[in-house]
N, C-alpha and C positions, 0 to 999 in steps of 0.2 A: 909575412912581416908587416910592420905598420905601414911602410911606404906603399906596399902593394894594396893594402886595405884602403888607404887614403885614395889611391889612384882609381880603384874599383868604385868607391863611393862617389867620387866626383864624376867619373864617366857615366855611371848610372843616372845620377841626378840630371846631368846635362842632356842625356838622352831622353829624359822624361820632360824636358822643357823648363827645368829650373835654372835660375841664375844662381851661381854659387860664389860666395865670397869667402876667401881664405884668411884665417888668422893663425895659420900653422906655426909661424916662426915668432910667436909671442908667448907670454905666460898666461894666456887667457884660459878661462874655464871651458871654452868651446873652441874647436879647431875650424869648423866650417859652419856657415849659415847659408841656408838655401831658401829661395823664395819663388813662388809661382802662384799667380792669381790670388794673392793675399795669404796663402798658406806658407808659413815659415817653419823650418826645422832648425834646431840648434844641435850640433853634433860634436861629440868628442870622440876621437878615434884612438883606440888603444888595443894593441894585439892582446895584451894581458890586462883584463879589467881591474885587477888588483892594483894597477898603477894609478888609479884615480885616488887623489887625496881628498880627505874629508872637507877641507876648506874650499876646494874646487867644486865639489859636489854641492855644497851648501850654496855657493854663489850661483851655480848653474840653475839650481831649483828656484832661486829668487828671481833670476833674469827670466826664466821660463814663465814664471807666474806674472811678473809685471808687464811682460810683452805679449802674453797670451800665446806663447809658441811652445809646442811640445819639444822636449829635449831628450836625447838618447846618447848612451855610450855604445858605440859600435865596436865590438871586439870579437875575439876568437876563442879565448880560454881564460881560466883563472889558474892559480897555482894548484887547484884541486881537481879540475875537470875541464874537458873540452865543452864549449858551449854548443847547444843543439839548436837546430833550425826550429822556428815557430814556438820558441820558448822565451819567456821574459824573465830575466834575472834582475836582481836589485843590488846596487852598491851605494850605500849611504842615501838610500831613498830614490836614486836615479834609475830609470829603466835601462837595462843593459841587454842588447840583442846582437845577433849576428847580422852580417850584411844581407844574407838571404832573407832573414825576417824583416829587415828594414825595407827591402825591395817589395815584399808582399804588402807591408803596411802602406807604402806609397800607392800601391795598386788596389787599395781598399780591401785587402784581405787581412783582417786583424788576427793576431795570435790568440790561442785559447789556453795554452799551458803556462803556468807560473811555477818557477823553481824557488823553493824556500826551505832553508835548513836541510838540504840533502834530499828533499822530496819534491816530486812533480805533482801539482794539483791542477784541477780544471773546475771552473765554475759551472754550475748547472742552472738552466732556466727552470726554476722550481715550479712556477705556475704552469708552464707548458708541460712539464713532466707529469704533474698531477692531473691536468686535463686529458693528456694522452692516455694515461692509465685508466681513467674513468671512462673515456670514450670506448676503450677496449673491454670495459666491464670487468676489469681485474681488481682483485684485492691486493693489499700490500704483500701478503703471503704468496699469492699466485704470481705476482710480478717478480718477486725475489726468486722464486723457484725457477721461473722461465729464464731469468737473466743469469742466475748463478751468484746472487748476493743474498744478504740477510734482510728480513723485513725491516729491521731497525735501521739498516743503512739506507734503504729506499725512503723510509720516513724522514731521515735526516736530510737527504737530498731534496725532498719535497718541501722542506722547511728552511731551505737556504744554505745548507752546508755544501762546501766544495767536495769534490771526489778525487780519489787517486786516479792517476792516468789509466790504470788497468780497469777500474770500475767505470770510468767515463767512456772508454771504448766499448764496454759491454752495453751501457745504456744507449749509446749512439747506434750500435749495431742492431739493437732491438727496436728502438723507437724512430730511428732515422735522423737525418741532419736537422739541426735546429734545437736539439735538446741541450747542447753545450753552449755556454755563454762565451762570447769573445771578450777580451780585455780591452777596455777603451784607453789605449795608449796615446790616442790623439788628444785627449783632454790634457790641457797644460798642467804642469806640476802644481801641487798644492804648495803654497809658499811657506817655507819654514819661518820661524821667528826671525825678525830682522837682526842683523848683527848688532851687538851692543855698541852704542856710540861712545867712542873715546872723546876726550876733551878736544873740541874742535879748534883748529888754528883760526886765526883772525879772518882769513879769506872765506872759509866755509861758514864761519859764524856770521859773517856779514850777509852772505847769501841767504842763510836761514832767517836772519833778522828782517830781510826784505819780504819774507813770507813764503819761501820755498822749503818744503819738507824734504830733506835729502836722505837718500840711502847711499851707503858707501860700499865700494868694491875694491878688491886688490887684484882680482884675476879676471878683469873684463876690459874691453876697449875704452871704458870710461871710468873715471874715478868716483863720480857721484851721479845719482839719477834722481829726478824729481817728477812725480806723476801723481795720478794719471791725467789730470786736466791739462797741464802745460806740456808734459812729457819732454822735459829738457834733460840733457845729460852733458857732462863737462869733464874736462881734464885740466891739469896744471902743467905749465911749461916754464922753463927758465931761459934757455938760449935758443937761437934760431933753429939749429939742427934738431934739437929735442922737440921744439914746438911744431915743426913741420912733420916730424915722425908721428906725433900724437894726433895732429890734424888729419893725417892720412887714415889712421885707425878710426877716428870719429866719423870720417867721411864714409868709410866702408860700413860702419855700424848703422849710419843713417839710411843707407840704401836698403837695409834689411828691416829695421824696426821703425823707420820714420822718425818723427820728433825733431827737436831743435838742439843740435849740439853746439858747444862753444868752448873756447879755451881761455883760461885766466893766466896772464903772464905778467911778470914784474915790469919789464920795459920792452914791450913788443915793438918791432920795427915795421910791422904790417898790420893792416886792418883785418885781413883774413888770409887764409891759405886754403886753396882748393875748395872755396865756398864755405869754409868753417870760420865763423867770426872769432876774432881774437880781441879780448877786452883786457885793458891794463888794470893792474891793482888800483892805481890812482883813480881811474875812472869808476871802478866798482865802489870804492869808498866814498865817492862823491854822490852816490845814488841814495835816495831816501824812500823811494816807493817801489813796490813790486813791479809796476809797469815800466819803470825806468830801465831795468835790465832787459826786458823783452824788447823794448823799443830800440835799445842800443844794438842788440843782436840783429834785428831786422835791418837797421840802418847800415851796419857793416856788411851784412850779407849782400845788400844791393850794390854797395861800392865794389 
């Protein structure tokens, strides 16, 4: 069940020396964020990976890209199959893996098998395959005969085609380790197209007028993000209890991704909460320059 999967993931990460921040009881696109020596993982835990919604996946990919942090869905199954160890699945572009595969990744053992449309395929190091074959003095036909494949298949693998799991095992058995390519799942996700901007309310329009290019989120600890130079992110709040709740979420996000978070509130009673600056709408609308907002954040943070 999901609760056990969450517990196993946290226990493993802490055992590996990661600090783990939980966003489990929110509507965020990730449940856990883990950090160690500058390496950050963003994790969504779902027993059934079909539970991932498209809008969550889209935002997770965007956050993975702008924070340069690899993101994974850790799961056990889909409605069609049980997930297998050392295999990478996809759901709306996000890498989905088992807890065992994730443990191997953290320990620098990258997976090699990719599942796509009911088939398991493996990438081949085409250059190494060609060199190994030539070093053995074998033609394509001789190689194919010894391995149990067709010459056409061997040629395809030498020119960059992926192989079925069965063919990959035959190639590895004959040529040894190193012929198969690992999947670079530690490379942060390629950012999808930014979400289409709706008509901005006056607060966000003002921030953009000051020179900040905002990206907006509905399933993240922050409502808007501006980077990469300033790397600021913010939320909106109305009353004290709501402001404090959102400040806590921003504080947790800051521990993982760094940057400068702040909250915009209509009539705040505090300058900051847990180190998160709180700026009033009145103060925001009095600003005329880009640096005014950054200076106000710093000033309130010091207080």
